[in-house]
ROSE-4610 file (N, C-alpha, C; in Angstrom, 1 decimal, always signed):
// ROSE-4610
residu = [X/X/X/X/X/X/X/X/X/X/X/X/X/X/X/X/X/X/X/X/X/X/X/X/X/X/X/X/X/X/X/X/X/X/X/X/X/X/X/X/X/X/X/X/X/X/X/X/X/X/X/X/X/X/X/X/X/X/X/X/X/X/X/X/X/X/X/X/X/X/X/X/X/X/X/X/X/X/X/X/X/X/X/X/X/X/X/X/X/X/X/X/X/X/X/X/X/X/X/X/X/X/X/X/X/X/X/X/X/X/X/X/X/X/X/X/X/X/X/X/X/X/X/X/X/X/X/X/X/X/X/X/X/X/X/X/X/X/X/X/X/X/X/X/X/X/X/X/X/X/X/X/X/X/X/X/X/X/X/X/X/X/X/X/X/X/X/X/X/X/X/X/X/X/X/X/X/X/X/X/X/X/X/X/X/X/X/X/X/X/X/X/X/X/X/X/X/X/X/X/X/X/X/X/X/X/X/X/X/X/X/X/X/X/X/X/X/X/X/X/X/X/X/X/X/X/X/X/X/X/X/X/X/X/X/X/X/X/X/X/X/X/X/X/X/X/X/X/X/X/X/X/X/X/X/X/X/X/X/X/X/X/X/X/X/X/X/X/X/X/X/X/X/X/X/X/X/X/X/X/X/X/X/X/X/X/X/X/X/X/X/X/X/X/X/X/X/X/X/X/X/X/X/X/X/X/X/X/X/X/X/X/X/X/X/X/X/X/X/X/X/X/X/X/X/X/X/X/X/X/X/X/X/X/X/X/X/X/X/X/X/X/X/X/X/X/X/X/X/X/X/X/X/X/X/X/X/X/X/X/X/X/X/X/X/X/X/X/X/X/X/X/X/X/X/X/X/X/X/X/X/X/X/X/X/X/X/X/X/X/X/X/X/X/X/X/X/X/X/X/X/X/X/X/X/X/X/X/X/X/X/X/X/X/X/X/X/X/X/X/X/X/X/X/X/X/X/X/X/X/X/X/X/X/X/X/X/X/X/X/X/X/X/X/X/X/X/X/X/X/X/X/X/X/X/X/X/X/X/X/X/X/X/X/X/X/X/X/X/X/X/X/X/X/X/X/X/X/X/X/X/X/X/X/X/X/X/X/X/X/X/X/X/X/X/X/X/X/X/X/X/X/X/X/X/X/X/X/X/X/X/X/X/X/X/X/X/X/X/X/X/X/X/X/X/X/X/X/X/X/X/X/X/X/X/X/X/X/X/X/X/X/X/X/X/X/X/X/X/X/X/X/X/X/X/X/X/X/X/X/X/X/X/X/X/X/X/X/X/X]
num = [1/1/1/2/2/2/3/3/3/4/4/4/5/5/5/6/6/6/7/7/7/8/8/8/9/9/9/10/10/10/11/11/11/12/12/12/13/13/13/14/14/14/15/15/15/16/16/16/17/17/17/18/18/18/19/19/19/20/20/20/21/21/21/22/22/22/23/23/23/24/24/24/25/25/25/26/26/26/27/27/27/28/28/28/29/29/29/30/30/30/31/31/31/32/32/32/33/33/33/34/34/34/35/35/35/36/36/36/37/37/37/38/38/38/39/39/39/40/40/40/41/41/41/42/42/42/43/43/43/44/44/44/45/45/45/46/46/46/47/47/47/48/48/48/49/49/49/50/50/50/51/51/51/52/52/52/53/53/53/54/54/54/55/55/55/56/56/56/57/57/57/58/58/58/59/59/59/60/60/60/61/61/61/62/62/62/63/63/63/64/64/64/65/65/65/66/66/66/67/67/67/68/68/68/69/69/69/70/70/70/71/71/71/72/72/72/73/73/73/74/74/74/75/75/75/76/76/76/77/77/77/78/78/78/79/79/79/80/80/80/81/81/81/82/82/82/83/83/83/84/84/84/85/85/85/86/86/86/87/87/87/88/88/88/89/89/89/90/90/90/91/91/91/92/92/92/93/93/93/94/94/94/95/95/95/96/96/96/97/97/97/98/98/98/99/99/99/100/100/100/101/101/101/102/102/102/103/103/103/104/104/104/105/105/105/106/106/106/107/107/107/108/108/108/109/109/109/110/110/110/111/111/111/112/112/112/113/113/113/114/114/114/115/115/115/116/116/116/117/117/117/118/118/118/119/119/119/120/120/120/121/121/121/122/122/122/123/123/123/124/124/124/125/125/125/126/126/126/127/127/127/128/128/128/129/129/129/130/130/130/131/131/131/132/132/132/133/133/133/134/134/134/135/135/135/136/136/136/137/137/137/138/138/138/139/139/139/140/140/140/141/141/141/142/142/142/143/143/143/144/144/144/145/145/145/146/146/146/147/147/147/148/148/148/149/149/149/150/150/150/151/151/151/152/152/152/153/153/153/154/154/154/155/155/155/156/156/156/157/157/157/158/158/158/159/159/159/160/160/160/161/161/161/162/162/162/163/163/163/164/164/164/165/165/165/166/166/166/167/167/167/168/168/168/169/169/169/170/170/170/171/171/171/172/172/172/173/173/173/174/174/174/175/175/175/176/176/176/177/177/177/178/178/178/179/179/179/180/180/180/181/181/181/182/182/182/183/183/183/184/184/184/185/185/185/186/186/186/187/187/187/188/188/188/189/189/189/190/190/190]
x = [+108.1/+105.9/+105.5/+106.7/+106.4/+105.4/+106.8/+106.1/+105.0/+104.5/+103.2/+102.2/+101.7/+101.4/+101.1/+102.2/+101.6/+101.2/+101.8/+100.9/+99.4/+99.0/+98.0/+96.9/+97.7/+96.9/+96.9/+97.1/+97.5/+96.9/+96.5/+95.6/+94.2/+93.8/+92.6/+91.9/+92.9/+92.5/+93.3/+92.9/+94.0/+92.4/+90.9/+90.0/+89.5/+89.6/+89.1/+89.4/+91.2/+91.5/+92.0/+91.4/+90.8/+90.4/+88.8/+87.6/+87.5/+87.8/+88.1/+88.8/+89.8/+90.9/+90.1/+89.1/+88.3/+87.2/+86.3/+85.5/+84.7/+84.8/+84.1/+82.7/+81.6/+80.3/+78.9/+78.7/+77.7/+76.4/+76.0/+74.3/+73.2/+71.9/+71.7/+69.4/+69.1/+67.2/+67.7/+67.1/+66.8/+65.9/+66.2/+65.2/+63.8/+62.8/+61.8/+61.1/+62.6/+63.0/+64.3/+64.6/+66.4/+66.1/+67.2/+66.8/+68.4/+68.0/+69.5/+69.7/+70.6/+71.4/+71.4/+70.9/+70.9/+72.2/+71.7/+73.0/+73.5/+72.8/+73.4/+73.9/+74.0/+74.8/+75.6/+75.6/+77.2/+77.8/+77.5/+78.4/+78.7/+77.9/+79.0/+79.8/+79.7/+80.5/+82.0/+81.7/+82.9/+83.7/+82.6/+83.1/+84.4/+83.8/+84.2/+85.6/+85.6/+87.0/+87.6/+87.3/+88.4/+88.4/+87.9/+88.4/+88.8/+89.6/+90.3/+91.7/+91.6/+92.8/+93.6/+92.2/+93.0/+93.6/+93.1/+93.8/+95.0/+95.0/+96.4/+97.6/+97.0/+98.1/+98.4/+97.8/+98.2/+98.7/+99.0/+99.8/+101.0/+101.6/+102.2/+103.4/+102.1/+102.3/+103.5/+102.7/+103.2/+104.7/+104.5/+105.9/+106.3/+106.7/+107.4/+108.4/+107.7/+108.1/+108.4/+108.9/+108.5/+107.9/+107.0/+105.9/+106.0/+105.4/+105.1/+105.9/+107.2/+108.5/+108.4/+108.6/+108.6/+106.9/+105.9/+104.9/+103.4/+104.2/+103.8/+104.0/+104.5/+104.6/+103.2/+103.2/+101.4/+100.7/+100.4/+99.3/+99.0/+100.4/+100.2/+99.9/+100.2/+99.5/+97.9/+97.2/+96.3/+95.5/+96.8/+96.0/+95.9/+97.1/+97.1/+96.4/+95.3/+94.3/+93.4/+92.9/+91.6/+92.0/+93.3/+93.4/+93.7/+94.1/+93.9/+92.2/+91.6/+89.8/+89.2/+89.3/+88.6/+89.9/+91.5/+91.5/+90.4/+90.3/+89.2/+87.9/+87.6/+85.9/+85.2/+86.6/+86.8/+86.8/+87.9/+88.2/+86.9/+86.4/+85.1/+83.9/+83.7/+82.4/+82.6/+83.8/+83.7/+83.5/+84.2/+83.9/+82.6/+82.1/+80.6/+79.9/+79.9/+78.8/+79.1/+77.8/+77.8/+77.8/+76.9/+76.6/+77.2/+79.0/+79.2/+79.9/+80.3/+80.5/+80.9/+82.3/+82.9/+81.7/+81.4/+80.0/+78.9/+78.0/+76.7/+75.5/+75.3/+74.2/+73.7/+72.7/+72.1/+71.1/+72.0/+71.2/+70.9/+70.2/+69.6/+70.8/+70.2/+71.2/+71.8/+71.8/+71.4/+71.5/+71.9/+71.0/+71.7/+70.5/+70.3/+71.0/+72.4/+73.1/+72.3/+72.6/+72.2/+73.4/+73.9/+75.0/+76.4/+77.1/+78.1/+78.3/+79.1/+79.6/+78.0/+77.5/+75.5/+74.8/+74.9/+74.1/+74.4/+75.5/+76.4/+75.9/+76.1/+76.0/+75.2/+74.3/+74.2/+75.1/+76.7/+77.6/+78.2/+79.0/+80.1/+81.6/+81.0/+82.4/+82.8/+81.6/+81.7/+82.2/+81.8/+82.8/+84.3/+84.2/+85.9/+86.5/+86.1/+86.8/+86.8/+86.2/+85.9/+87.0/+87.4/+88.4/+89.4/+90.0/+91.0/+91.5/+90.8/+90.8/+91.0/+90.3/+90.0/+91.8/+91.7/+93.3/+94.1/+94.2/+95.4/+95.2/+94.8/+94.8/+95.1/+95.2/+95.4/+97.2/+97.2/+98.8/+99.2/+99.2/+100.4/+99.1/+99.0/+98.0/+98.8/+98.1/+98.8/+97.7/+97.9/+96.2/+95.3/+96.3/+95.7/+95.5/+96.0/+95.3/+93.5/+94.1/+92.9/+91.9/+91.9/+91.0/+90.6/+91.3/+90.5/+89.9/+90.1/+89.8/+88.2/+88.3/+86.7/+86.1/+86.5/+85.8/+85.4/+86.3/+85.8/+85.0/+85.0/+84.1/+82.2/+82.4/+81.2/+80.9/+82.0/+81.1/+80.7/+81.0/+80.5/+79.5/+79.1/+77.4/+76.6/+76.7/+76.3/+75.8/+77.0/+76.5/+75.4/+75.7/+74.7/+73.7/+73.5/+71.5/+71.1/+71.7/+71.5/+70.8/+72.4/+72.2/+71.0/+70.7/+69.1/+68.5/+68.0/+67.0/+66.7/+67.7/+67.7/+67.9/+67.7/+67.9/+66.6/+65.8/+64.2/+63.2/+64.2/+63.0/+62.9/+63.9/+64.2/+63.9/+64.7/+63.8/+62.3/+62.0/+60.7/+60.5/+59.8/+60.0/+60.8/+61.4/+62.7/+63.8/+64.0/+65.0/+64.5/+63.7/+63.5/+63.3/+62.4/+62.4/+64.4/+64.9/+66.9/+66.4/+66.5/+67.0/+66.4/+65.0/+65.1/+65.0/+66.0/+66.5/+67.7/+69.5/+70.8/+70.5/+71.3/+72.2/+72.7/+73.0/+73.2/+74.8/+76.6/+77.1/+77.8/+77.3/+77.6/+76.8/+77.3/+76.0/+75.5/+74.0/+74.0/+73.9/+74.1/+74.6/+73.6/+74.2/+74.1/+73.5]
y = [-142.4/-142.3/-142.6/-142.6/-143.3/-144.1/-145.2/-146.8/-146.7/-146.4/-146.2/-146.0/-145.3/-144.7/-145.4/-146.5/-147.2/-148.8/-148.7/-150.0/-149.4/-148.6/-148.2/-148.4/-148.5/-148.8/-150.3/-150.1/-152.2/-152.9/-152.4/-153.1/-153.0/-151.3/-151.5/-152.1/-152.3/-152.7/-154.4/-155.1/-156.6/-157.5/-156.6/-157.2/-158.0/-156.6/-156.8/-158.2/-157.8/-158.9/-160.3/-160.5/-162.2/-161.9/-161.7/-162.2/-162.0/-161.7/-161.2/-161.9/-163.1/-164.2/-165.7/-165.4/-166.4/-166.7/-165.8/-166.1/-166.6/-166.1/-166.3/-166.2/-167.4/-166.6/-167.2/-166.2/-166.8/-167.0/-168.6/-168.5/-167.9/-167.9/-166.7/-167.3/-166.2/-166.7/-165.7/-165.6/-164.5/-163.3/-162.3/-161.1/-160.8/-160.7/-160.7/-160.8/-159.6/-159.2/-158.8/-159.2/-159.2/-158.3/-156.8/-155.8/-155.7/-155.6/-154.9/-153.5/-153.5/-151.3/-151.4/-150.3/-149.8/-148.9/-148.8/-148.0/-147.0/-145.7/-144.8/-145.2/-146.7/-147.2/-147.6/-148.1/-148.2/-147.7/-146.2/-145.5/-144.5/-144.7/-144.5/-144.9/-146.7/-147.3/-146.4/-146.5/-145.9/-145.0/-144.6/-142.4/-143.0/-143.4/-143.6/-144.4/-145.7/-146.2/-144.7/-144.6/-143.6/-142.3/-142.2/-140.8/-141.8/-143.0/-143.9/-144.1/-143.8/-143.6/-142.2/-141.6/-139.9/-139.8/-140.3/-140.0/-141.0/-142.3/-143.0/-142.6/-142.2/-141.6/-140.0/-139.1/-137.6/-138.5/-139.8/-140.2/-140.4/-141.2/-141.1/-139.7/-139.7/-138.1/-137.7/-137.6/-136.7/-137.4/-138.7/-139.5/-139.2/-139.0/-139.4/-138.5/-136.6/-135.2/-135.3/-135.3/-134.5/-133.6/-133.6/-132.2/-132.4/-133.2/-133.1/-132.7/-133.2/-133.3/-131.4/-131.8/-130.6/-130.3/-130.6/-130.9/-132.1/-133.3/-134.3/-134.2/-133.6/-134.0/-133.4/-132.2/-130.9/-131.8/-133.4/-133.2/-135.0/-135.4/-137.0/-138.0/-136.6/-137.3/-137.3/-136.6/-136.2/-137.5/-137.5/-138.3/-139.8/-140.2/-141.5/-141.8/-141.1/-141.2/-141.5/-140.8/-140.8/-142.5/-141.8/-143.6/-145.1/-145.2/-146.1/-146.3/-145.1/-145.6/-146.2/-145.4/-146.0/-146.8/-147.5/-149.3/-150.5/-149.7/-150.6/-151.1/-149.7/-149.7/-150.1/-150.3/-151.2/-152.8/-153.2/-154.6/-155.3/-154.2/-155.1/-154.7/-153.4/-153.7/-154.6/-155.5/-156.1/-157.5/-158.2/-159.0/-158.9/-157.8/-158.1/-158.8/-158.1/-158.1/-159.4/-160.2/-161.7/-161.8/-161.1/-160.4/-159.6/-159.4/-158.0/-158.3/-157.6/-157.8/-156.5/-157.0/-155.7/-155.8/-156.0/-155.2/-154.9/-153.8/-153.7/-154.4/-154.7/-155.7/-156.3/-156.6/-157.1/-158.9/-159.6/-160.7/-162.3/-163.0/-163.6/-164.5/-164.6/-164.9/-163.4/-162.6/-161.3/-161.0/-160.7/-160.3/-158.9/-158.5/-157.3/-156.9/-156.3/-156.3/-155.0/-155.6/-154.2/-154.6/-155.6/-155.4/-155.1/-155.2/-154.8/-153.0/-152.7/-151.2/-150.6/-152.0/-151.7/-150.6/-151.2/-150.4/-149.4/-149.3/-147.4/-146.3/-147.2/-146.7/-147.5/-147.2/-147.9/-148.0/-147.3/-147.2/-147.5/-148.3/-148.1/-148.4/-148.7/-149.1/-148.0/-147.1/-145.9/-144.6/-145.0/-144.3/-144.7/-145.4/-145.9/-145.5/-145.4/-145.2/-143.7/-143.1/-141.1/-141.0/-142.0/-141.6/-141.8/-143.2/-143.6/-141.9/-141.6/-140.4/-139.5/-138.9/-137.6/-137.4/-139.0/-138.7/-139.1/-139.6/-139.9/-137.5/-137.1/-135.5/-134.8/-134.9/-134.5/-134.6/-136.0/-136.4/-136.0/-136.2/-135.7/-134.5/-133.3/-132.6/-131.5/-132.7/-132.2/-132.5/-131.0/-130.7/-132.0/-133.2/-134.5/-134.9/-135.0/-136.5/-135.7/-134.7/-133.4/-133.6/-133.2/-133.5/-135.0/-136.2/-137.2/-137.8/-137.3/-137.4/-137.0/-135.7/-135.0/-136.2/-136.9/-137.2/-138.3/-139.3/-140.5/-139.9/-139.0/-138.8/-139.1/-137.9/-137.6/-138.9/-140.1/-141.0/-142.2/-141.9/-142.9/-142.4/-140.8/-140.2/-140.5/-140.9/-141.2/-142.9/-143.6/-145.0/-144.9/-144.5/-144.9/-144.6/-143.6/-142.9/-144.5/-144.6/-145.2/-146.8/-147.0/-148.5/-148.9/-147.7/-147.1/-148.0/-147.4/-147.5/-149.0/-149.4/-150.8/-152.2/-151.4/-151.8/-152.3/-150.8/-150.5/-151.3/-151.2/-152.6/-154.1/-154.1/-155.4/-156.0/-155.9/-155.8/-155.2/-154.2/-152.7/-152.5/-153.9/-152.6/-152.8/-153.8/-154.1/-153.3/-152.8/-151.9/-150.7/-150.2/-148.7/-148.3/-149.4/-149.5/-149.0/-149.7/-150.1/-148.7/-147.6/-146.7/-145.3/-145.7/-145.2/-144.9/-146.1/-146.2/-145.6/-146.0/-145.9/-145.1/-144.4/-142.8/-143.0/-142.4/-143.0/-143.0/-142.1/-142.1/-141.6/-141.0/-140.1/-141.0/-141.7/-141.8/-141.1/-140.7/-139.3/-138.4/-138.4/-136.8/-136.9/-137.7/-137.7/-140.3]
z = [+60.4/+60.8/+58.5/+57.9/+56.8/+56.8/+57.2/+58.0/+58.3/+59.2/+60.0/+59.4/+58.1/+57.4/+56.7/+56.0/+55.1/+55.5/+57.1/+57.8/+57.9/+58.5/+58.7/+57.7/+56.4/+55.3/+54.6/+55.3/+54.7/+55.7/+56.7/+57.9/+57.9/+56.7/+56.4/+55.6/+54.9/+53.1/+53.6/+54.9/+55.0/+54.9/+55.0/+55.7/+53.9/+53.4/+52.1/+50.9/+51.8/+50.5/+51.3/+52.0/+52.7/+52.1/+52.4/+52.0/+50.3/+50.3/+47.9/+47.7/+47.9/+48.3/+48.8/+49.4/+49.8/+49.8/+48.9/+48.2/+48.9/+50.7/+51.6/+51.6/+51.0/+51.6/+51.9/+52.8/+54.3/+54.1/+53.4/+53.5/+54.4/+54.5/+54.7/+54.2/+55.3/+54.3/+53.5/+52.0/+51.1/+51.2/+51.2/+51.0/+51.3/+50.8/+50.6/+49.0/+48.2/+47.2/+47.0/+45.8/+45.4/+44.6/+45.0/+44.5/+43.6/+42.3/+41.6/+40.9/+41.7/+42.0/+40.4/+40.6/+38.7/+38.6/+37.2/+36.5/+37.4/+38.1/+38.7/+40.1/+40.9/+41.6/+40.9/+40.1/+39.8/+39.2/+39.3/+38.3/+39.3/+40.3/+41.8/+42.4/+42.2/+41.8/+40.9/+40.1/+39.5/+39.4/+40.2/+40.4/+42.0/+43.6/+44.2/+44.0/+42.5/+42.9/+42.0/+40.8/+40.3/+41.6/+42.4/+43.3/+43.9/+44.7/+45.8/+44.1/+43.1/+42.9/+43.1/+42.2/+42.8/+44.0/+44.7/+45.9/+46.5/+45.8/+46.1/+44.9/+43.9/+43.6/+44.0/+44.4/+46.5/+46.3/+47.1/+48.2/+47.2/+46.8/+46.1/+45.2/+45.4/+44.4/+45.7/+46.1/+47.7/+47.8/+48.6/+48.6/+47.7/+46.7/+45.9/+45.6/+45.7/+45.0/+45.9/+47.5/+48.8/+49.3/+48.4/+49.0/+50.2/+50.7/+52.4/+53.2/+52.6/+53.4/+54.6/+56.0/+56.8/+56.9/+56.2/+57.0/+57.3/+57.7/+58.0/+59.1/+60.3/+61.2/+62.5/+61.2/+62.1/+62.3/+61.4/+61.9/+61.5/+61.5/+61.7/+63.1/+64.5/+65.4/+65.2/+64.9/+64.6/+63.7/+62.7/+61.2/+61.8/+61.8/+62.5/+63.6/+64.0/+65.1/+64.3/+63.8/+62.8/+61.4/+60.8/+60.4/+61.1/+62.3/+63.3/+64.0/+63.9/+63.8/+62.7/+61.6/+60.2/+60.2/+60.4/+60.3/+61.3/+62.8/+63.2/+63.4/+62.5/+61.9/+60.5/+59.8/+58.6/+59.2/+59.8/+60.3/+60.9/+61.6/+62.3/+61.5/+60.9/+60.0/+58.5/+58.1/+57.2/+58.0/+59.1/+60.0/+60.4/+60.8/+60.7/+59.9/+59.0/+57.4/+56.8/+57.2/+56.5/+55.1/+54.7/+53.2/+52.7/+52.6/+51.8/+50.3/+49.7/+48.5/+47.6/+47.1/+46.6/+45.4/+44.6/+43.6/+44.0/+43.6/+44.2/+43.9/+44.5/+44.7/+45.5/+45.6/+47.0/+46.4/+46.8/+45.7/+47.1/+46.9/+47.2/+48.1/+49.4/+50.8/+51.5/+50.6/+51.8/+52.7/+54.0/+55.0/+55.2/+55.8/+56.6/+57.6/+58.3/+58.9/+60.4/+61.2/+62.4/+64.0/+63.2/+64.7/+65.1/+66.0/+66.3/+65.6/+64.3/+64.8/+63.9/+62.9/+62.3/+63.0/+64.4/+65.6/+65.7/+65.4/+65.8/+64.6/+63.4/+62.3/+61.0/+60.2/+58.5/+57.5/+57.7/+56.6/+57.3/+58.2/+58.8/+57.7/+56.8/+55.9/+55.8/+54.9/+54.3/+55.4/+56.8/+57.3/+57.3/+57.7/+57.8/+56.4/+55.9/+54.2/+54.2/+54.8/+54.5/+56.5/+57.2/+58.2/+57.6/+57.0/+56.2/+55.5/+54.4/+53.9/+54.5/+55.1/+56.0/+57.1/+57.7/+58.2/+57.6/+56.2/+55.6/+54.9/+54.5/+53.7/+55.3/+56.8/+57.6/+57.8/+57.8/+57.9/+56.3/+55.7/+53.5/+53.5/+53.6/+53.0/+52.1/+51.0/+49.4/+48.9/+48.4/+47.4/+46.2/+45.8/+45.3/+46.6/+47.9/+48.4/+49.3/+49.2/+49.6/+48.7/+47.1/+47.2/+46.6/+46.6/+46.6/+47.9/+49.5/+49.9/+50.3/+49.6/+49.5/+48.5/+47.6/+46.5/+47.1/+47.4/+48.5/+48.9/+49.9/+51.4/+50.0/+49.2/+48.5/+47.8/+47.4/+46.4/+48.0/+49.0/+50.1/+50.3/+50.6/+50.6/+49.4/+48.5/+47.1/+47.3/+47.8/+47.3/+48.5/+49.9/+50.8/+50.4/+49.7/+49.7/+49.0/+47.8/+46.7/+47.4/+48.0/+48.8/+50.0/+50.7/+51.6/+50.1/+49.1/+48.1/+48.2/+47.6/+47.2/+48.9/+50.0/+51.1/+51.3/+51.1/+51.6/+50.3/+49.7/+48.7/+48.7/+49.2/+49.7/+51.1/+52.2/+53.1/+54.1/+52.8/+53.2/+54.5/+55.5/+57.0/+57.5/+57.8/+58.5/+58.7/+57.1/+56.7/+57.3/+57.1/+57.1/+59.0/+59.7/+60.8/+61.8/+61.0/+61.3/+61.2/+59.9/+59.5/+60.4/+61.0/+62.2/+63.0/+63.4/+64.8/+65.1/+63.6/+63.5/+62.2/+62.8/+61.9/+61.0/+59.5/+58.2/+58.5/+59.2/+59.0/+60.3/+61.6/+62.7/+63.2/+64.5/+65.8/+66.5/+66.6/+67.1/+66.6/+65.5/+64.6/+63.3/+62.5/+60.8/+60.8]
């Protein structure tokens, strides 16, 4: 089961690694105005990154200490399902988003994506991260993993809201109409 957990996490991050290594850029028409994300967006990215470190530190500690021995089987099926769904959503989202960037910015050539998973929710990558974190916490219910997972969910929510401000500034009415049509994180709910 431990190997399956590792493989699901590797599958989750594979498209990001491939995209970063290939430095693939897609040219497209620039938005009406280019938005520069402010210090709050950079702080949210730093918080989200720190949450990821805490989360994976918790995973490493749980494996190394044997804390989760005997508890893994309890939530492993549900956790594996959440992880698998998160990996699928993440791979689909990164593949669909032509203007994906690791750094928090919207610059010339950034395209507003409203297709694929972006037709279902406005922030499918954050949803995928939430599924990864919560599925792992369900699978390995160690305190550091749970704390890291909750911090990842909170960080993704803050980042989504900050990005929405920048997207509204850049794409105006097109983004506002999209936001009215499509929920933030959960189809038909939120």
